[in-house]
DRENTORLO-292838 format. One record per residue (C-alpha): residue number from 0; x, y, z; residue in three letters. Coordinates in pm, whole numbers, m for minus. Example, Ala and Ser with C-alpha at 12.3 -4.5 7.8 and 13.67 -1.06 7.14 Angstrom:
<atoms>
{0 {1230 m450 780} "ALA"};
{1 {1367 m106 714} "SER"};
</atoms>
This chain:
<atoms>
{0 {1 2 0} "UNK"};
{1 {144 338 m110} "UNK"};
{2 {185 602 157} "UNK"};
{3 {m69 882 153} "UNK"};
{4 {49 1206 11} "UNK"};
{5 {60 1483 264} "UNK"};
{6 {m125 1802 171} "UNK"};
{7 {112 2089 90} "UNK"};
{8 {21 2420 251} "UNK"};
{9 {129 2721 37} "UNK"};
{10 {372 2962 205} "UNK"};
{11 {253 3306 291} "UNK"};
{12 {436 3627 358} "UNK"};
{13 {556 3613 719} "UNK"};
{14 {598 3238 721} "UNK"};
{15 {940 3092 766} "UNK"};
{16 {1108 3030 428} "UNK"};
{17 {909 3289 235} "UNK"};
{18 {1122 3572 90} "UNK"};
{19 {986 3871 m105} "UNK"};
{20 {1191 4009 m393} "UNK"};
{21 {1396 4307 m288} "UNK"};
{22 {1220 4641 m337} "UNK"};
{23 {1203 4983 m166} "UNK"};
{24 {865 5151 m215} "UNK"};
{25 {964 5441 3} "UNK"};
{26 {1263 5522 m221} "UNK"};
{27 {1038 5511 m523} "UNK"};
{28 {781 5743 m365} "UNK"};
{29 {1057 5985 m245} "UNK"};
{30 {1211 5997 m598} "UNK"};
{31 {884 6059 m777} "UNK"};
{32 {782 6321 m520} "UNK"};
{33 {1111 6504 m558} "UNK"};
{34 {1081 6511 m936} "UNK"};
{35 {721 6641 m914} "UNK"};
{36 {838 6925 m685} "UNK"};
{37 {1147 7015 m902} "UNK"};
{38 {1157 6873 m1259} "UNK"};
{39 {1538 6946 m1275} "UNK"};
{40 {1582 6639 m1046} "UNK"};
{41 {1466 6416 m1336} "UNK"};
{42 {1788 6479 m1525} "UNK"};
{43 {1995 6343 m1241} "UNK"};
{44 {1850 5995 m1291} "UNK"};
{45 {1709 5987 m1649} "UNK"};
{46 {2046 5865 m1788} "UNK"};
{47 {2032 5524 m1606} "UNK"};
{48 {1679 5482 m1472} "UNK"};
{49 {1388 5336 m1679} "UNK"};
{50 {1025 5254 m1621} "UNK"};
{51 {1095 4882 m1587} "UNK"};
{52 {1337 4942 m1301} "UNK"};
{53 {1054 5029 m1055} "UNK"};
{54 {918 4743 m846} "UNK"};
{55 {574 4897 m830} "UNK"};
{56 {434 4906 m1188} "UNK"};
{57 {228 5227 m1138} "UNK"};
{58 {539 5406 m1014} "UNK"};
{59 {713 5311 m1342} "UNK"};
{60 {426 5449 m1540} "UNK"};
{61 {433 5776 m1346} "UNK"};
{62 {808 5806 m1403} "UNK"};
{63 {764 5745 m1781} "UNK"};
{64 {479 6006 m1801} "UNK"};
{65 {692 6260 m1620} "UNK"};
{66 {973 6196 m1871} "UNK"};
{67 {739 6252 m2170} "UNK"};
{68 {619 6587 m2036} "UNK"};
{69 {966 6710 m1961} "UNK"};
{70 {1094 6609 m2307} "UNK"};
{71 {815 6814 m2464} "UNK"};
{72 {926 7114 m2255} "UNK"};
{73 {619 7107 m2035} "UNK"};
{74 {600 7115 m1653} "UNK"};
{75 {534 6779 m1487} "UNK"};
{76 {334 6814 m1162} "UNK"};
{77 {22 6662 m1007} "UNK"};
{78 {m204 6896 m1202} "UNK"};
{79 {m56 6828 m1552} "UNK"};
{80 {m35 6447 m1487} "UNK"};
{81 {m393 6427 m1354} "UNK"};
{82 {m554 6396 m1703} "UNK"};
{83 {m304 6122 m1801} "UNK"};
{84 {m396 5904 m1504} "UNK"};
{85 {m768 5970 m1460} "UNK"};
{86 {m851 5633 m1623} "UNK"};
{87 {m552 5439 m1482} "UNK"};
{88 {m692 5148 m1278} "UNK"};
{89 {m359 5078 m1116} "UNK"};
{90 {m341 5430 m975} "UNK"};
{91 {m703 5414 m869} "UNK"};
{92 {m626 5123 m632} "UNK"};
{93 {m386 5343 m435} "UNK"};
{94 {m588 5666 m428} "UNK"};
{95 {m625 5786 m785} "UNK"};
{96 {m487 6120 m905} "UNK"};
{97 {m479 6246 m542} "UNK"};
{98 {m193 6001 m487} "UNK"};
{99 {28 6230 m711} "UNK"};
{100 {m45 6525 m481} "UNK"};
{101 {43 6318 m173} "UNK"};
{102 {376 6222 m332} "UNK"};
{103 {470 6583 m389} "UNK"};
{104 {344 6698 m47} "UNK"};
{105 {554 6439 137} "UNK"};
{106 {887 6556 m9} "UNK"};
{107 {1135 6691 242} "UNK"};
{108 {1440 6749 11} "UNK"};
{109 {1551 6676 m350} "UNK"};
{110 {1923 6657 m260} "UNK"};
{111 {1916 6271 m238} "UNK"};
{112 {1741 6224 m574} "UNK"};
{113 {2035 6045 m738} "UNK"};
{114 {2085 5821 m436} "UNK"};
{115 {1713 5718 m451} "UNK"};
{116 {1755 5642 m822} "UNK"};
{117 {2063 5426 m779} "UNK"};
{118 {1889 5238 m492} "UNK"};
{119 {1591 5161 m723} "UNK"};
{120 {1827 5054 m998} "UNK"};
{121 {2033 4830 m774} "UNK"};
{122 {1727 4654 m640} "UNK"};
{123 {1599 4599 m1002} "UNK"};
{124 {1934 4432 m1084} "UNK"};
{125 {1896 4214 m775} "UNK"};
{126 {1545 4107 m887} "UNK"};
{127 {1681 4026 m1230} "UNK"};
{128 {1957 3812 m1072} "UNK"};
{129 {1692 3625 m880} "UNK"};
{130 {1495 3568 m1200} "UNK"};
{131 {1807 3439 m1383} "UNK"};
{132 {1888 3210 m1085} "UNK"};
{133 {1537 3069 m1089} "UNK"};
{134 {1564 3005 m1470} "UNK"};
{135 {1901 2831 m1411} "UNK"};
{136 {1749 2597 m1151} "UNK"};
{137 {1438 2519 m1356} "UNK"};
{138 {1643 2457 m1671} "UNK"};
{139 {1869 2219 m1483} "UNK"};
{140 {1572 2024 m1351} "UNK"};
{141 {1427 2001 m1704} "UNK"};
{142 {1577 1715 m1898} "UNK"};
{143 {1591 1837 m2255} "UNK"};
{144 {1786 1624 m2506} "UNK"};
{145 {1837 1919 m2735} "UNK"};
{146 {1996 2134 m2463} "UNK"};
{147 {2293 1975 m2289} "UNK"};
{148 {2433 2107 m1966} "UNK"};
{149 {2722 2307 m2133} "UNK"};
{150 {2467 2486 m2345} "UNK"};
{151 {2258 2574 m2031} "UNK"};
{152 {2583 2717 m1873} "UNK"};
{153 {2646 2926 m2184} "UNK"};
{154 {2287 3051 m2177} "UNK"};
{155 {2313 3147 m1812} "UNK"};
{156 {2645 3329 m1868} "UNK"};
{157 {2492 3514 m2167} "UNK"};
{158 {2205 3640 m1956} "UNK"};
{159 {2443 3751 m1686} "UNK"};
{160 {2661 3925 m1938} "UNK"};
{161 {2366 4104 m2093} "UNK"};
{162 {2251 4216 m1745} "UNK"};
{163 {2603 4332 m1666} "UNK"};
{164 {2636 4539 m1989} "UNK"};
{165 {2286 4674 m2040} "UNK"};
{166 {2196 4727 m1676} "UNK"};
{167 {2492 4936 m1559} "UNK"};
{168 {2419 5270 m1405} "UNK"};
{169 {2766 5414 m1481} "UNK"};
{170 {2885 5561 m1806} "UNK"};
{171 {2801 5868 m2011} "UNK"};
{172 {3017 6157 m2104} "UNK"};
{173 {3379 6197 m2010} "UNK"};
{174 {3594 6507 m2001} "UNK"};
{175 {3803 6553 m2312} "UNK"};
{176 {4102 6598 m2075} "UNK"};
{177 {4081 6235 m1950} "UNK"};
{178 {4061 6106 m2307} "UNK"};
{179 {4367 6313 m2400} "UNK"};
{180 {4564 6171 m2112} "UNK"};
{181 {4488 5817 m2227} "UNK"};
{182 {4591 5906 m2587} "UNK"};
{183 {4917 6048 m2456} "UNK"};
{184 {4970 5733 m2249} "UNK"};
{185 {4927 5514 m2553} "UNK"};
{186 {5173 5726 m2752} "UNK"};
{187 {5422 5703 m2472} "UNK"};
{188 {5386 5325 m2456} "UNK"};
{189 {5435 5310 m2834} "UNK"};
{190 {5758 5512 m2804} "UNK"};
{191 {5892 5264 m2548} "UNK"};
{192 {5810 4960 m2761} "UNK"};
{193 {6063 4828 m3007} "UNK"};
{194 {5817 4832 m3291} "UNK"};
{195 {5685 5183 m3222} "UNK"};
{196 {5322 5066 m3235} "UNK"};
{197 {5025 5190 m3021} "UNK"};
{198 {4877 4835 m3040} "UNK"};
{199 {4996 4473 m3037} "UNK"};
{200 {5276 4437 m3297} "UNK"};
{201 {5215 4185 m3573} "UNK"};
{202 {5590 4125 m3617} "UNK"};
{203 {5574 4251 m3975} "UNK"};
{204 {5739 4592 m4024} "UNK"};
{205 {5533 4710 m4323} "UNK"};
{206 {5203 4586 m4181} "UNK"};
{207 {5272 4755 m3847} "UNK"};
{208 {5359 5074 m4028} "UNK"};
{209 {5024 5072 m4213} "UNK"};
{210 {4805 4962 m3912} "UNK"};
{211 {5000 5093 m3624} "UNK"};
{212 {4972 4746 m3465} "UNK"};
{213 {4652 4572 m3360} "UNK"};
{214 {4446 4805 m3140} "UNK"};
{215 {4240 4717 m2830} "UNK"};
{216 {3863 4685 m2900} "UNK"};
{217 {3925 4636 m3274} "UNK"};
{218 {3779 4351 m3477} "UNK"};
{219 {4022 4254 m3747} "UNK"};
{220 {3900 4018 m4025} "UNK"};
{221 {4158 3833 m4233} "UNK"};
{222 {3992 3669 m4539} "UNK"};
{223 {4103 3464 m4830} "UNK"};
{224 {4025 3169 m5049} "UNK"};
{225 {4142 2818 m4941} "UNK"};
{226 {4521 2761 m4958} "UNK"};
{227 {4598 3129 m4948} "UNK"};
{228 {4755 3103 m4596} "UNK"};
{229 {4485 3254 m4360} "UNK"};
{230 {4563 3019 m4074} "UNK"};
{231 {4937 3055 m4135} "UNK"};
{232 {4937 3436 m4114} "UNK"};
{233 {4712 3429 m3808} "UNK"};
{234 {4943 3180 m3625} "UNK"};
{235 {5246 3380 m3732} "UNK"};
{236 {5100 3704 m3599} "UNK"};
{237 {4988 3527 m3278} "UNK"};
{238 {5333 3375 m3214} "UNK"};
{239 {5524 3690 m3306} "UNK"};
{240 {5320 3875 m3038} "UNK"};
{241 {5343 3591 m2784} "UNK"};
{242 {5719 3555 m2833} "UNK"};
{243 {5766 3929 m2766} "UNK"};
{244 {5552 3917 m2452} "UNK"};
{245 {5693 4118 m2165} "UNK"};
{246 {5474 4170 m1855} "UNK"};
{247 {5464 4488 m1651} "UNK"};
{248 {5653 4441 m1327} "UNK"};
{249 {5424 4360 m1037} "UNK"};
{250 {5097 4379 m1233} "UNK"};
{251 {5009 4053 m1404} "UNK"};
{252 {4657 4162 m1501} "UNK"};
{253 {4756 4485 m1676} "UNK"};
{254 {4843 4535 m2039} "UNK"};
{255 {5198 4416 m2108} "UNK"};
{256 {5490 4638 m2185} "UNK"};
{257 {5533 4455 m2515} "UNK"};
{258 {5387 4152 m2699} "UNK"};
{259 {5069 3983 m2600} "UNK"};
{260 {4906 3674 m2439} "UNK"};
{261 {4715 3487 m2707} "UNK"};
{262 {4384 3306 m2696} "UNK"};
{263 {4355 3096 m3018} "UNK"};
{264 {4019 2939 m3100} "UNK"};
{265 {4097 2670 m3362} "UNK"};
{266 {3757 2550 m3487} "UNK"};
{267 {3899 2391 m3800} "UNK"};
{268 {4224 2226 m3689} "UNK"};
{269 {4298 2020 m3377} "UNK"};
{270 {4547 2156 m3124} "UNK"};
{271 {4797 1884 m3227} "UNK"};
{272 {4778 1985 m3596} "UNK"};
{273 {4818 2348 m3505} "UNK"};
{274 {5114 2268 m3281} "UNK"};
{275 {5272 2068 m3567} "UNK"};
{276 {5236 2364 m3800} "UNK"};
{277 {5385 2601 m3543} "UNK"};
{278 {5677 2364 m3472} "UNK"};
{279 {5737 2353 m3847} "UNK"};
{280 {5746 2728 m3872} "UNK"};
{281 {5983 2761 m3580} "UNK"};
{282 {6218 2474 m3663} "UNK"};
{283 {6196 2538 m4043} "UNK"};
{284 {6136 2172 m4109} "UNK"};
{285 {5856 2110 m4363} "UNK"};
{286 {5531 2020 m4194} "UNK"};
{287 {5460 1748 m4452} "UNK"};
{288 {5789 1575 m4349} "UNK"};
{289 {5689 1596 m3982} "UNK"};
{290 {5351 1429 m4056} "UNK"};
{291 {5514 1155 m4261} "UNK"};
{292 {5788 1100 m4007} "UNK"};
{293 {6059 1166 m4267} "UNK"};
{294 {6291 1355 m4032} "UNK"};
{295 {6654 1322 m3967} "UNK"};
{296 {6837 1322 m3638} "UNK"};
{297 {6941 1676 m3705} "UNK"};
{298 {6575 1773 m3758} "UNK"};
{299 {6489 1601 m3430} "UNK"};
{300 {6743 1812 m3241} "UNK"};
{301 {6589 2120 m3406} "UNK"};
{302 {6244 2008 m3287} "UNK"};
{303 {6369 1981 m2930} "UNK"};
{304 {6533 2329 m2943} "UNK"};
{305 {6222 2478 m3096} "UNK"};
{306 {5991 2314 m2840} "UNK"};
{307 {6206 2450 m2556} "UNK"};
{308 {6179 2801 m2702} "UNK"};
{309 {5803 2767 m2743} "UNK"};
{310 {5727 2605 m2405} "UNK"};
{311 {5719 2934 m2212} "UNK"};
{312 {5524 3128 m2476} "UNK"};
{313 {5183 3253 m2350} "UNK"};
{314 {4985 3091 m2634} "UNK"};
{315 {4659 2912 m2535} "UNK"};
{316 {4464 2691 m2783} "UNK"};
{317 {4098 2594 m2764} "UNK"};
{318 {4008 2340 m3038} "UNK"};
{319 {3651 2273 m2936} "UNK"};
{320 {3451 2202 m3255} "UNK"};
{321 {3118 2374 m3323} "UNK"};
{322 {3174 2634 m3046} "UNK"};
{323 {2891 2886 m3010} "UNK"};
{324 {2953 3262 m3000} "UNK"};
{325 {2827 3259 m2641} "UNK"};
{326 {3065 2979 m2542} "UNK"};
{327 {3358 3150 m2720} "UNK"};
{328 {3296 3471 m2530} "UNK"};
{329 {3259 3277 m2197} "UNK"};
{330 {3592 3102 m2249} "UNK"};
{331 {3769 3423 m2353} "UNK"};
{332 {3649 3599 m2040} "UNK"};
{333 {3763 3301 m1829} "UNK"};
{334 {4111 3302 m1992} "UNK"};
{335 {4140 3679 m1930} "UNK"};
{336 {4054 3625 m1568} "UNK"};
{337 {4286 3329 m1504} "UNK"};
{338 {4592 3385 m1723} "UNK"};
{339 {4551 3722 m1882} "UNK"};
{340 {4460 3791 m2243} "UNK"};
{341 {4577 4051 m2495} "UNK"};
{342 {4480 3912 m2831} "UNK"};
{343 {4205 3669 m2948} "UNK"};
{344 {4230 3480 m3279} "UNK"};
{345 {3936 3285 m3422} "UNK"};
{346 {3986 3030 m3705} "UNK"};
{347 {3744 3074 m3860} "UNK"};
{348 {3431 3287 m3842} "UNK"};
{349 {3191 3068 m4044} "UNK"};
{350 {3243 2771 m3813} "UNK"};
{351 {3109 2949 m3509} "UNK"};
{352 {2752 2868 m3415} "UNK"};
{353 {2494 3137 m3331} "UNK"};
{354 {2273 3132 m3022} "UNK"};
{355 {2001 2938 m3206} "UNK"};
{356 {1943 2563 m3226} "UNK"};
{357 {2199 2510 m3504} "UNK"};
{358 {1935 2525 m3780} "UNK"};
{359 {1911 2895 m3853} "UNK"};
{360 {1644 3011 m4097} "UNK"};
{361 {1871 3293 m4210} "UNK"};
{362 {2245 3236 m4224} "UNK"};
{363 {2307 3613 m4285} "UNK"};
{364 {2137 3698 m3957} "UNK"};
{365 {2337 3437 m3770} "UNK"};
{366 {2665 3574 m3916} "UNK"};
{367 {2554 3923 m3816} "UNK"};
{368 {2501 3799 m3457} "UNK"};
{369 {2845 3634 m3457} "UNK"};
{370 {3032 3943 m3590} "UNK"};
{371 {2845 4168 m3340} "UNK"};
{372 {2939 3917 m3065} "UNK"};
{373 {3308 3927 m3160} "UNK"};
{374 {3309 4312 m3175} "UNK"};
{375 {3138 4323 m2839} "UNK"};
{376 {3398 4080 m2697} "UNK"};
{377 {3681 4302 m2823} "UNK"};
{378 {3527 4608 m2655} "UNK"};
{379 {3440 4420 m2333} "UNK"};
{380 {3788 4274 m2285} "UNK"};
{381 {3968 4569 m2443} "UNK"};
{382 {4174 4344 m2671} "UNK"};
{383 {4200 4312 m3052} "UNK"};
{384 {4014 4018 m3198} "UNK"};
{385 {4135 3858 m3522} "UNK"};
{386 {3866 3653 m3706} "UNK"};
{387 {3947 3458 m4016} "UNK"};
{388 {3682 3440 m4288} "UNK"};
{389 {3624 3251 m4607} "UNK"};
{390 {3562 3423 m4940} "UNK"};
{391 {3288 3334 m5189} "UNK"};
{392 {3373 3154 m5513} "UNK"};
{393 {3302 3470 m5711} "UNK"};
{394 {3685 3525 m5698} "UNK"};
{395 {3748 3211 m5906} "UNK"};
{396 {3510 3330 m6184} "UNK"};
{397 {3703 3651 m6245} "UNK"};
{398 {4018 3691 m6456} "UNK"};
{399 {4165 3915 m6182} "UNK"};
{400 {4172 3694 m5870} "UNK"};
{401 {4240 3979 m5631} "UNK"};
{402 {3967 3970 m5364} "UNK"};
{403 {3736 4259 m5288} "UNK"};
{404 {3510 4347 m4998} "UNK"};
{405 {3209 4220 m5192} "UNK"};
{406 {3371 3877 m5200} "UNK"};
{407 {3321 3826 m4830} "UNK"};
{408 {3064 3567 m4748} "UNK"};
{409 {2763 3734 m4591} "UNK"};
{410 {2974 4050 m4650} "UNK"};
{411 {2725 4306 m4525} "UNK"};
{412 {2760 4236 m4151} "UNK"};
{413 {3133 4139 m4165} "UNK"};
{414 {3224 4457 m4359} "UNK"};
{415 {3010 4672 m4129} "UNK"};
{416 {3131 4544 m3789} "UNK"};
{417 {3503 4495 m3874} "UNK"};
{418 {3744 4776 m3801} "UNK"};
{419 {4000 4630 m4034} "UNK"};
{420 {3953 4397 m4329} "UNK"};
{421 {4258 4244 m4497} "UNK"};
{422 {4288 3977 m4766} "UNK"};
{423 {4563 3720 m4805} "UNK"};
{424 {4646 3687 m5175} "UNK"};
{425 {4915 3467 m5333} "UNK"};
{426 {4928 3513 m5710} "UNK"};
{427 {5173 3224 m5727} "UNK"};
{428 {4890 2986 m5639} "UNK"};
{429 {4688 3083 m5943} "UNK"};
{430 {4982 3123 m6179} "UNK"};
{431 {5117 2770 m6105} "UNK"};
{432 {4781 2629 m6207} "UNK"};
{433 {4744 2826 m6527} "UNK"};
{434 {5046 2709 m6727} "UNK"};
{435 {4991 2820 m7092} "UNK"};
{436 {4885 2544 m7337} "UNK"};
{437 {4964 2585 m7703} "UNK"};
{438 {4648 2630 m7911} "UNK"};
{439 {4611 2426 m8233} "UNK"};
{440 {4612 2742 m8453} "UNK"};
{441 {4887 2922 m8259} "UNK"};
{442 {5229 2967 m8417} "UNK"};
{443 {5524 2847 m8208} "UNK"};
{444 {5687 3187 m8163} "UNK"};
{445 {5373 3347 m8026} "UNK"};
{446 {5327 3057 m7786} "UNK"};
{447 {5689 3071 m7676} "UNK"};
{448 {5653 3445 m7613} "UNK"};
{449 {5335 3387 m7410} "UNK"};
{450 {5505 3101 m7211} "UNK"};
{451 {5810 3317 m7133} "UNK"};
{452 {5589 3597 m6997} "UNK"};
{453 {5404 3350 m6780} "UNK"};
{454 {5730 3191 m6660} "UNK"};
{455 {5879 3530 m6572} "UNK"};
{456 {5569 3633 m6383} "UNK"};
{457 {5567 3306 m6189} "UNK"};
{458 {5933 3349 m6092} "UNK"};
{459 {5860 3701 m5968} "UNK"};
{460 {5564 3586 m5758} "UNK"};
{461 {5703 3262 m5625} "UNK"};
{462 {5758 3277 m5252} "UNK"};
{463 {5570 3609 m5210} "UNK"};
{464 {5227 3694 m5074} "UNK"};
{465 {5023 4011 m5050} "UNK"};
{466 {4813 4141 m4762} "UNK"};
{467 {4554 4374 m4911} "UNK"};
{468 {4419 4618 m4652} "UNK"};
{469 {4076 4682 m4801} "UNK"};
{470 {3925 4862 m4503} "UNK"};
{471 {4072 5043 m4197} "UNK"};
{472 {3879 5280 m3975} "UNK"};
{473 {4189 5439 m3822} "UNK"};
{474 {4417 5481 m4120} "UNK"};
{475 {4485 5431 m4492} "UNK"};
{476 {4427 5121 m4703} "UNK"};
{477 {4706 4963 m4910} "UNK"};
{478 {4903 4653 m4988} "UNK"};
{479 {5183 4482 m4790} "UNK"};
{480 {5418 4233 m4953} "UNK"};
{481 {5544 3942 m4743} "UNK"};
{482 {5782 3649 m4807} "UNK"};
{483 {5609 3308 m4789} "UNK"};
{484 {5772 2969 m4742} "UNK"};
{485 {5517 2714 m4858} "UNK"};
{486 {5700 2413 m4704} "UNK"};
{487 {5680 2555 m4351} "UNK"};
{488 {5377 2786 m4402} "UNK"};
{489 {5583 3071 m4259} "UNK"};
{490 {5538 3437 m4350} "UNK"};
{491 {5834 3675 m4315} "UNK"};
{492 {5913 4036 m4376} "UNK"};
{493 {5980 4098 m4746} "UNK"};
{494 {6312 4260 m4838} "UNK"};
{495 {6302 4382 m5198} "UNK"};
{496 {6597 4474 m5416} "UNK"};
{497 {6540 4843 m5337} "UNK"};
{498 {6602 4773 m4969} "UNK"};
{499 {6926 4575 m5007} "UNK"};
{500 {7256 4757 m4924} "UNK"};
{501 {7457 4873 m5219} "UNK"};
</atoms>
């Protein structure tokens, strides 16, 4: 026989275990009364306080109505507000329009208006935290096969992040003097750095000269067709910065004196594959030979030396496949908190999932969400974010293979949100696949002339690559030539004949 279920008695206010959400009705009444007495008090709180921040709904409606009248240049007082609330049932329950007069009559001073406002705002944030906590508990109890525990964690952190960024009471205008001081500080830091850059140095002289380094809060998109070397240039930039890392004495969390701590999100390659590529770049042993095991004893010694040099480099890899934009931002914040973070690299943008269920109705909207999320991450952590991106196949259909902004996949949002857009272009790749073939009706001399021109062009472009800066908010656009070693996927500074000593 099953035991009888005991009847559950609902908790009531005053019973042990019952807790009411935090609110302060007296502060809300004092604030509204002060504004009704002196409308100038409204401007002290209007920047951060909204209707929805009030615990008592009718107080929120009164605050909103006051704001509308003041914005129109009218006086907001119990008389002018009376007609707006004559038919308000919520106000009728607490005394009708006469309640407005009682609010104004009960005011002692308007000096504490801003304190009242911040108290109301703080209590609103606390109620939101309680709501998020209840959602977390309820979601954890609900067994949903489509939402695993890590996804629930990401969702909870997303809500907390949105509450932290949209619900802050601080902010607003700053004196130009303080902005000038920061600008002078950046210039002084650049002067002390070896590369003379205001941001993180890429390790490439011509690129740093054009960009001034990678700046905090910037979203930098590096795009290109497959086999152009997007991942290679990203890892090279990351390791150049990590190798130059020099922390400020006694302040591990602050921006470094030089170099950067790197967070590399490798959504395409595994950490082992990326490590093999980096080892190849550092030891100058072809990565293909490493994969096949075709290495000599001398190469092995070079591996050991290279690994010892790389062991202490602040370069962190996350190779989780199918990572969502919320999860990526969560892990970046965690890395910043635990080890420090000065540069984020994402390989590559189109492999990130949006916040949906993985089956988006509109891919363009999802890419827009991802690029906005990366730009928000850059501003929140105050670090540059490099995101690699694929190009559409429209490049292959043109005679001139140089990429343009319109070649970006879902280019609207990427082009709009990015502060810098650069393309990796290796003409050698296309030239090597377009060897001239003699046409049946072509005379031999004409064919030979055409072949020689192709061969000369191929020789000129072999081992070189171009970075095409197609967009830059802070400076000029232009092209940068780099040396490229295909065997080790290593980019280096290009030294042309005009730069060689006589």
